[in-house]
Backbone as CSV, one residue per row, in Angstrom:
resi,resn,N_x,N_y,N_z,CA_x,CA_y,CA_z,C_x,C_y,C_z
1,MET,0.990,-1.020,0.174,0.109,0.015,0.188,1.127,1.505,0.281
2,GLY,1.875,1.126,0.799,2.943,2.500,0.943,3.365,2.566,-0.610
3,ASP,3.850,1.643,-1.515,4.491,1.858,-2.315,3.478,2.646,-3.443
4,MET,2.386,1.829,-3.809,1.043,2.842,-4.042,1.217,4.393,-4.039
5,LEU,0.563,4.281,-2.849,0.650,6.127,-1.831,2.196,6.816,-2.991
6,ILE,3.418,5.951,-2.583,4.456,6.915,-3.056,4.082,7.064,-4.737
7,TRP,3.841,6.496,-5.320,3.795,6.149,-6.666,2.503,7.375,-7.009
8,LEU,1.538,7.175,-6.671,0.493,8.512,-6.883,1.211,9.639,-6.679
9,LEU,1.777,9.868,-5.656,2.507,11.083,-4.974,4.040,11.387,-6.435
10,PHE,4.583,10.676,-6.650,5.270,10.830,-8.063,4.818,11.317,-8.878
11,PHE,3.486,10.790,-9.369,2.796,10.889,-10.443,2.139,11.966,-11.116
12,PHE,1.661,12.278,-9.571,0.986,14.108,-9.385,1.644,15.181,-9.580
13,ILE,2.688,14.714,-9.041,4.267,15.874,-9.475,4.590,16.166,-10.755
14,VAL,4.900,14.545,-11.114,5.295,14.575,-12.255,4.266,15.288,-13.393
15,VAL,3.104,15.014,-13.694,2.166,15.838,-13.727,1.711,16.771,-13.683
16,ALA,1.950,17.769,-12.228,2.161,19.133,-12.227,2.794,19.545,-13.095
17,ILE,4.402,19.202,-13.121,5.643,19.829,-13.995,4.723,19.713,-15.407
18,LEU,4.727,18.722,-16.246,4.324,18.709,-17.411,3.066,19.942,-17.505
19,VAL,2.276,20.205,-16.655,1.471,21.203,-16.798,1.817,22.660,-16.676
20,MET,3.165,22.776,-16.149,3.420,24.173,-15.844,4.028,24.131,-17.138
21,VAL,5.077,23.327,-17.769,5.978,23.267,-18.787,4.823,23.760,-20.324
22,ILE,4.065,22.793,-20.214,2.853,22.822,-21.798,2.239,24.387,-21.380
23,PHE,2.212,24.835,-20.176,1.508,26.234,-20.023,2.778,27.236,-20.352
24,GLN,3.410,26.955,-19.957,4.637,27.936,-20.847,4.649,27.787,-22.425
25,LEU,4.769,26.824,-23.045,4.837,26.210,-24.241,3.457,27.249,-25.043
26,ILE,2.199,26.999,-24.413,1.081,27.496,-25.065,1.249,28.990,-25.165
27,SER,2.094,29.531,-23.930,2.087,30.567,-23.584,3.017,31.477,-25.137
28,LEU,4.271,30.860,-25.019,5.237,31.489,-26.144,4.382,30.807,-27.425
29,THR,3.526,30.256,-27.773,2.995,29.940,-29.039,2.010,31.192,-29.180
30,ASP,1.431,31.408,-28.433,0.295,32.960,-28.029,1.367,33.899,-28.668
31,LEU,2.416,34.069,-27.884,3.245,35.210,-28.425,3.950,34.989,-29.617
32,GLU,3.927,34.115,-30.654,4.469,33.802,-31.681,3.272,33.952,-33.026
33,PHE,2.162,33.567,-32.195,0.946,34.398,-33.364,0.487,35.894,-32.977
34,ASP,1.192,36.208,-32.014,0.669,37.905,-31.853,-0.386,38.205,-31.089
35,TYR,-0.811,36.924,-30.321,-2.694,36.818,-29.261,-2.190,37.977,-28.419
36,ILE,-0.794,37.616,-27.865,-0.969,38.566,-26.506,0.641,39.368,-26.852
37,ASN,1.064,40.491,-26.189,2.214,41.062,-26.226,3.167,40.495,-25.438
38,PRO,4.662,40.767,-25.896,6.019,40.108,-24.980,6.063,40.605,-23.503
39,TYR,5.719,41.677,-23.086,5.265,41.585,-21.473,4.298,41.014,-20.838
40,GLU,3.541,40.514,-21.702,2.125,39.705,-20.549,2.948,37.913,-20.512
41,THR,3.459,37.958,-22.285,3.895,36.507,-21.779,5.362,36.143,-21.110
42,ALA,6.044,37.462,-20.938,7.095,37.167,-19.801,6.275,37.001,-18.342
43,SER,5.500,37.770,-18.217,5.223,38.004,-16.442,4.225,36.784,-16.461
44,ARG,3.685,36.070,-17.494,2.627,34.762,-17.269,3.510,33.598,-17.207
45,ILE,4.972,33.465,-17.922,5.818,32.898,-17.928,6.568,32.642,-16.515
46,ASN,7.025,33.927,-16.181,7.723,34.280,-14.894,7.017,34.064,-13.626
47,LYS,5.891,33.381,-13.736,4.927,33.156,-12.513,5.063,31.824,-11.819
48,VAL,5.150,30.929,-13.115,5.633,29.220,-13.035,6.662,28.803,-13.009
49,VAL,7.890,29.714,-13.521,9.399,28.997,-13.531,9.874,28.389,-12.469
50,LEU,9.649,29.834,-11.481,10.222,29.637,-10.011,9.826,28.096,-9.283
51,PRO,7.833,28.082,-9.467,7.374,26.952,-9.084,7.850,25.393,-9.774
52,GLU,7.866,25.565,-11.143,8.362,24.761,-11.785,9.924,23.959,-11.569
53,PHE,10.400,24.592,-10.964,11.886,24.562,-10.850,12.435,23.987,-9.342
54,ILE,11.468,24.415,-8.550,10.978,24.296,-7.129,10.661,22.594,-7.218
55,THR,9.362,22.388,-7.840,8.724,21.125,-7.544,9.687,20.006,-8.586
56,GLN,10.406,20.014,-9.334,11.190,19.878,-9.945,12.535,19.401,-9.008
57,GLY,12.937,19.708,-8.347,13.792,19.861,-7.013,13.061,18.719,-5.829
58,VAL,11.797,18.947,-5.920,11.587,18.304,-4.496,11.204,17.041,-5.279
59,LEU,10.908,16.227,-6.345,10.513,15.761,-6.772,12.096,14.733,-6.750
60,CYS,13.174,15.449,-7.562,14.189,14.689,-7.553,14.923,14.367,-5.730
61,PHE,14.854,15.194,-4.789,14.867,15.164,-3.414,13.931,13.735,-2.766
62,LEU,12.833,13.492,-3.200,12.031,12.812,-2.993,12.056,11.531,-3.349
63,TYR,12.962,11.028,-4.704,13.423,9.902,-5.612,14.752,9.250,-4.561
64,LEU,15.504,10.593,-4.206,16.424,9.976,-3.148,16.168,9.580,-1.940
65,VAL,15.368,10.393,-1.296,15.247,9.494,0.134,14.046,8.556,-0.309
66,THR,13.276,8.595,-1.048,12.834,6.763,-0.989,13.373,5.640,-1.255
67,GLY,14.692,6.265,-2.242,15.415,5.175,-2.530,15.345,4.838,-4.214
68,HIS,14.911,4.944,-4.524,14.584,5.516,-6.330,15.496,5.879,-6.617
69,TRP,17.044,5.450,-6.977,18.172,5.525,-6.964,18.416,6.170,-8.741
70,ALA,17.906,5.381,-9.610,17.790,5.176,-10.941,16.748,6.455,-11.419
71,MET,15.851,6.470,-10.967,15.428,7.533,-11.432,15.275,8.517,-10.335
72,SER,16.505,9.073,-9.603,16.972,10.039,-9.112,17.905,10.548,-9.973
73,LEU,18.829,9.378,-10.193,19.839,9.898,-11.500,19.296,10.589,-12.570
74,TYR,18.036,10.264,-13.192,17.478,10.526,-14.452,16.986,11.730,-14.161
75,CYS,16.445,12.300,-13.075,16.432,13.745,-12.890,17.337,14.415,-12.602
76,VAL,18.679,14.595,-12.321,19.291,15.286,-12.261,19.842,15.932,-13.386
77,PRO,19.932,15.433,-14.663,20.816,16.445,-15.734,19.069,17.464,-15.659
78,TYR,17.960,16.934,-15.987,16.999,18.129,-15.835,16.733,19.253,-14.811
79,LEU,17.311,18.668,-13.733,17.523,19.590,-12.603,18.119,20.286,-12.766
80,TYR,19.778,19.818,-13.139,21.064,20.989,-13.792,20.742,21.602,-14.955
81,TYR,19.930,21.161,-15.651,19.249,22.188,-16.777,18.488,23.465,-16.370
82,ASN,17.843,23.125,-15.340,16.813,23.836,-14.852,17.464,25.212,-13.734
83,VAL,18.660,24.712,-12.888,19.879,25.621,-12.569,20.209,26.439,-13.638
84,ASN,20.512,25.988,-14.514,21.494,27.062,-15.084,20.365,28.074,-16.056
85,LEU,19.585,27.176,-16.263,18.310,28.400,-17.377,18.219,29.273,-16.483
86,TYR,17.569,28.938,-14.936,17.478,29.980,-14.081,18.204,31.147,-13.843
87,ARG,19.517,30.522,-13.781,20.487,31.331,-13.537,20.645,32.335,-15.099
88,LEU,20.643,32.003,-16.077,20.797,32.688,-17.026,19.696,33.717,-17.504
89,CYS,18.260,33.159,-16.955,16.988,33.843,-17.470,17.247,35.648,-16.905
90,CYS,16.560,36.105,-18.182,15.805,37.549,-18.246,14.833,37.416,-18.542
91,ALA,14.073,38.751,-18.389,12.841,39.029,-17.960,11.925,39.118,-19.432
92,ASP,13.066,39.422,-20.647,12.550,39.898,-21.777,13.159,39.264,-22.677
93,SER,13.311,37.828,-22.420,13.945,37.257,-23.446,13.213,36.386,-24.702
94,SER,11.543,36.126,-23.938,10.643,35.897,-25.047,10.478,36.716,-25.849
95,PHE,10.771,38.236,-25.851,10.675,39.028,-26.961,11.954,39.384,-27.507
96,LEU,12.919,38.945,-27.138,14.419,38.925,-27.802,14.233,37.888,-28.570
97,ARG,13.947,36.803,-28.260,14.386,35.131,-29.061,13.336,34.099,-28.763
98,PRO,11.922,34.207,-29.285,10.881,33.618,-28.938,11.517,32.212,-29.447
99,ASN,11.711,31.743,-30.745,11.998,30.631,-30.521,13.143,29.791,-29.856
100,PRO,14.344,30.126,-29.817,15.148,29.242,-28.680,14.256,29.412,-27.401
101,SER,14.144,30.090,-26.871,12.830,29.878,-25.803,11.748,28.886,-25.802
102,ARG,11.010,28.745,-26.922,9.933,27.933,-27.198,11.250,26.333,-27.144
103,ARG,11.843,26.116,-28.174,12.891,25.092,-28.242,12.959,24.632,-26.847
104,ASP,13.791,25.278,-25.958,13.904,25.022,-24.126,12.597,24.703,-23.880
105,THR,11.669,25.103,-24.168,10.467,24.641,-23.081,9.804,23.633,-23.970
106,GLY,10.242,23.092,-25.079,9.836,21.907,-25.508,10.473,20.836,-25.190
107,ALA,11.712,21.233,-25.274,13.022,20.551,-24.506,12.224,19.860,-23.129
108,GLY,12.142,20.433,-22.490,11.619,20.575,-20.964,10.129,19.192,-20.596
109,ALA,9.213,20.228,-21.858,8.225,19.186,-22.055,8.793,18.003,-22.383
110,GLY,9.475,17.765,-23.479,10.066,15.781,-23.734,10.469,15.377,-22.576
111,ALA,11.156,16.425,-21.866,12.265,15.321,-20.649,10.796,14.994,-19.632
112,GLY,9.830,15.825,-19.638,8.534,15.682,-18.469,7.935,14.094,-18.916
113,CYS,7.448,14.038,-20.121,6.781,13.200,-20.643,7.344,12.172,-20.742
114,VAL,8.773,11.611,-20.852,9.866,10.382,-20.581,9.837,10.231,-18.952
115,SER,9.822,11.153,-18.317,9.934,11.094,-16.706,8.455,10.269,-16.504
116,ASP,7.432,10.898,-17.209,6.150,10.140,-16.653,6.007,9.018,-17.396
117,SER,6.568,8.655,-18.351,6.461,7.607,-19.168,7.318,6.305,-18.337
118,VAL,8.268,6.809,-17.657,9.220,5.709,-17.156,8.677,5.715,-15.670
119,ASN,8.644,6.587,-14.649,7.910,6.855,-13.677,7.177,5.788,-13.558
120,PRO,5.984,5.425,-13.667,5.296,3.765,-12.965,5.425,2.304,-13.548
121,ILE,6.906,2.206,-14.321,7.294,1.670,-14.865,8.810,0.884,-13.821
122,ARG,9.246,2.003,-13.503,10.624,2.048,-12.839,10.156,1.832,-11.058
123,ILE,9.553,2.624,-10.443,9.119,2.509,-9.209,8.364,0.909,-8.929
124,LEU,7.327,0.192,-9.972,6.819,-0.485,-9.331,7.915,-1.410,-9.832
């Protein structure tokens, strides 16, 4: 029963990360098609960037604490990428370069999808 609760906790955390990344991707797509202005896009994305990074760090830490070493090692590159991205982040990067930001968000969504599909298999 305990393993099932842990698996559900991990699953919902990964889904939360995916929702945040997909929200960022949708915001950048709206910017690309000129539905919203760059400053509004930056403010919308900046509201979810830090919670996404914190959630990813908590997930990696929970994998370590519960003894899922392979999943923890799997999360470390994405966590390292997020730390470096946060260090280099500026408020108007979506205005200056929308395509690289969109590519980075797509890479995050891809890593989240892979993590979401590997999560049930590795834990059980």
